[in-house]
N, C-alpha and C positions, 0 to 999 in steps of 0.2 A: 544481357548487362556486362558481359565480361569485357575488361578493358576500358570502361567508362571512367571518365573523370567526375568526381563528386566535390560538393564544396564541405560536406561533412558525411564522413561514414559513423554511424553508431554501432557499438557491440552490444546487443540484447535487446530484444524486443518486450520487455518487461513493462512495468506500469512507467518507470523512469524514461526508458529509452523510447518507448512510445509516443509518451507527452513530448517528450523535448524534439522529437521528429516533426510532430504536427505544428509545434511552434515554429521551428526553424523553416518549415515548409511554407507557412503562412508568411513568413518575413522574405521568402523569394529563394532560398537555398534549395540547392539540389542536393537531396538526401537519399542515402541508402542505409537501410538496417541489415545488418549480417545476425544471424541467430541460429540457434541449432534446433529450434522448436520442439524442444523437450515437452512431453505430455504434463509433466507435474513440474512446476516452479512456484515460488513462493508468490509470485502476482497471479499466476493461474488459479491457486488455490484460495487466494484472500477473500475474506468477506465484504471487504469494500465500506465498511462501517465507519461513518463520520459522526463524530457526537463532542458536544461541547463541554461536557463534564466527562472525566476520564479517570481510570486506574481505582487502586483500592483506596486511596485518600479521596477520592471524587475531587479532582482538582479541575481548573479551568485549562481547557486545550490552549497551548502556546499560539497565541496571534489569532485565533480562531476567527475573530470578526473580520480580520484583513484576508484570511485564506478562502474562506468559505464563499464569499461572493466571486472570487476568480475562479475557484474549482466549480462551482454553478454554471458559471457563463462559459467556461470552457468546454464541459461536458455536453452542455446544451447544444454548443456551436459543433461539437462533432456527431452529435446524434442527428443533426440536421444534414452534415456533410455524408453521412453513412448511411441514413434513413434507417437506423436502427435506435432502439430505446434502452438504455443501461443505467440511467442516472435517477434515483427515485427519492423524492423528499419523503420521510417516514418519521413517526413518533418512535422515538426509544423509550423504554420503561426501565430503571433501575430500581431494583427491589432490595432492601437491606437484608444481609444473611447474617448480622450480628448485632450486640448491643453496641458495641464500640463503633459500627458504622452509623449507627442511629444517632448515637452522641455528636459523631464527627460531624452529620449532615444538620443537627440542631444547632451548632456552632458557626456554620457557614450558609446554609441554606438560605437564610434569609437576607443575605446581602443582595442588593442591587443588582451587581454583577451576574450574580446567580438566578436571581429571579427573572430576569430577561429572557434565559435561555428556557425556562419552563414553559409547559403546556398548560394552561389556566382558562377556565376552571378545568378541574380534574375529577374523574368519576371517581366515586369510593365504592368499593375498593378499586385498586388500579387494573386488576385484572379478576376476571370470573374465578371464584373460589374453587370452582370444579375444576380449572385447568392448573393452578398452582397455588402455593403456600404464600400468602402476602400479609402475614399477622402483623409483622414488623413494619410494615410499609415502605415507601419508597416515594418516587417522583417520576414525573414523566416530563420529557425534554424534546424539543425540536431537534431533529436529526436528519441523516441522509444517508444513503447506500449506494455504492457503485457496483453493479457488476461487473467486476473487474474482466473476469474471463471473457465475456461477451463485448466488452470493449476492446480488448487486444485482439479478439477475432475479427469484428469489424474494422478495426484500423489496419491489421494485415492485407486486408482485402483491397486496401485503397492504396496504402503507402509501398514505395518501393522497398523489397527486401529480397534477401538471398539467403537459403540455407547453407550455413557454413560453421564450422568448428574451427576458431581462430587458434593458431599457436603464436603468442606474441613474439617468441625468439625467432622463428622460422618464416613467418608469414609476414611479419611487419618490418618495414625498411623506410628508416627516417632520412630525408633527403633534402636538398636546397629548394624543391619546389613545393614539399608537402610530405605526405607519407604514402608509400607503397603500401598496399595491403592485398595479398595476392595478386591478382591481375587487375587490381583497381588502384587508381590516384585520388588522392583527396588532398584539401588543405589541413582538415581537422579531423583526427580521430579520436572518438570519444567512448570511454569505457563505462557503460551501464549494465553491468554483468552482474548484478547482486553479489551473492557470496561468493560466486566464481572469481571475484576480483581478488581474493586471497591469494590467488596463484598467479597472479599478473605481475610480473616482473618490475613494472614500472610503479606499480602502487601497492606493492606487498606490505609496504610498512604502516597502511592504514589502519589504525586501532579498532579493527573489528571486535565486537563482543556479540557475535552472531547467534540466535538461539533456534532450534528446532520447534516446530510448532506443528501438532497433531490435530487434524480436524474431521470431524464426522459429518456425513449427508446422511441425514434419516427422513422418513415417512413417518408422519404423525397419524394415527388411527382415529383421530377426532378433528373438529374444526377448530383451527387456531388463527387469531388474526394475525393480518400482516405487519406485525411490531418487530422491532429490534428489542430483545429481552437481555436483560444482564442481571445476574446474581451469581458472582464468583466464576461464572461461566457466561458467553454471549449465546444467542440463539438469533439466527438472522434468517429472514425469508429469501425464497428464490422465486422464479417465474411461475414455478408450479405451487399453488397455494396449499398442497398437502407436504410438501418437501423443504425442509430446513437445514442449514448448515449451523453445527454446534461446535464450539471451541473456546478456548484453544489451550495449549500447554506451552509451557517454556523448559525446554531442555537446552542447558549450555555446553553440555560435553559430548553427546552423539550427533554430531553435525552431519548427518545423513539424511536421505529421503525416504529411508526405509519406515512405514508405519509402526509404531511400537505398540505392542498389546497392552503394556501396562499403562501407557497413555491414555489409550481408549478406555480401560476401566476406570480410569481416574475421571475423564469427561462425563462418562454414564452414571457414576456415582454422583457426581456433583448436579447432573440433571435429575436424578431421581430424589434428591433432596427438597426439590421444591416443585417440580413438575409433576403434574398428576395423569398426564395422557400417555398411552401407551404408544409405543412405535417400534419400527423396525431400521436397523442401521442397513442401508444402502451402499454406503462406501466408507472408507477411511482412507486418509491421504496424510501425507507429512512433507514438509519443505522447511528449508533454512531462510529464517529471515536476515536481511542484511542490515543488522544494526551495527552502528559505528558509537564509539566512546561519545557521551552526551546524549545520546539518544536522539540525534539530528542529522540531518541529510547534508552533505557538502557536495560543492560544485566547484569547477574551476580547471585551469591548467597545471599541468606539471612544471614546478619552477625550473627544473632543468631543460625539461622537453617540451617546448612551448605548442607543439604540434598536437600533444596529445592531451584529452582532457577527460575529466571524472564527473560522474553524477551518480550517487550512490548512498545507501543509508537511510532510504524512506521508512523502512520497519513498518511497525502497525497502523501509522498514521498516514501512510504512503497515498491513498485516495485524497485525502484532504489537500496535503501538501504538494504532490506533484505538479499540477499545475502552475502553482506560485513559483516554485524552485525552476522548472523548465522556462518560465517566462523570463526570470533574472538571467538565466544563463544564455537564452537566445539573445536577449538585448546585448548581453556581454559580447557573444561572437559576431553579432552583426553590426552592432552599433558602438561598440568599445565602451558601453554603461559600466562603470565599476561595479563590481561584485560586493555585497554587504560583507564585511570583514569577518562577521561571526559564521557565515555559512561558507567562505572561501576555503577550498580544500589546502591551499598554499600554507594555511596557519597549522597544518597537522604534520607537515613535514619537518623531521629533525635534522637539524643542520650542524 
């Protein structure tokens, strides 16, 4: 593919870059992804959880009713294109770990906008007492899970991509016809680099508040239902019914990908506080989530260098948000449809 001319070159084959590439290709654009194909990235180790009620305060996920149908339709379409399965509708169970959480839910859980997200009727107890401590109760909600690593791998087998570590100062040259990227020429170059964008000279002023997260992979030594479980930590199924992912931690200071022993101890401590099944830890990985101020993803073009684009900041809700954001960006690139002001990267530049 050396020396080829493209409509768009995307830097990074994570969740953002892959999803944008699919949308642009569907719109008739010639797309190339360049990526270092690192073994561990925030996308590759992500649990892919999609839940309508989230966080310590159990709030409704932002624009969930708008984002979920877009995500479901998109991932199903890519499953058909790749003949792979990676999107699963699941029940998620949230167990209360404190009196405060019980009281918080008592105040808001009966509201119609919350009730519409719940699985009813629900069994009592929510989980077999032999599996977990459920005395404070909780609730079950309609949810979903994307096997992000499988989605990325299936996409990489179909989309045009090239292994390359890009030096934005040496390898990128903006000219009258577009952008030269190594031996390639493109109309538009889009950064979908995750936390690596903090060293991108064109987007270095983005207000990242990134956080490192550690995740364990465990084998349970008893039968555990294929549910997404939440109680201070999350427990997420995998394709193997005996193997689950467990996480996660937030480290705002040590922004590297080295697994942290203290983080592992913290996850295991919280797991043992409520889960009663013996297990073996099979793997421990860590990566940096690309979180931007306001915990919202941003898309758009550089205000001074209009041949350079940006799609980043998906954070922990990336599996839900990526298809909608990618559709907005694709429509903007191909049809000049205006971007929503609240997610336009232009608003983050200090002038």
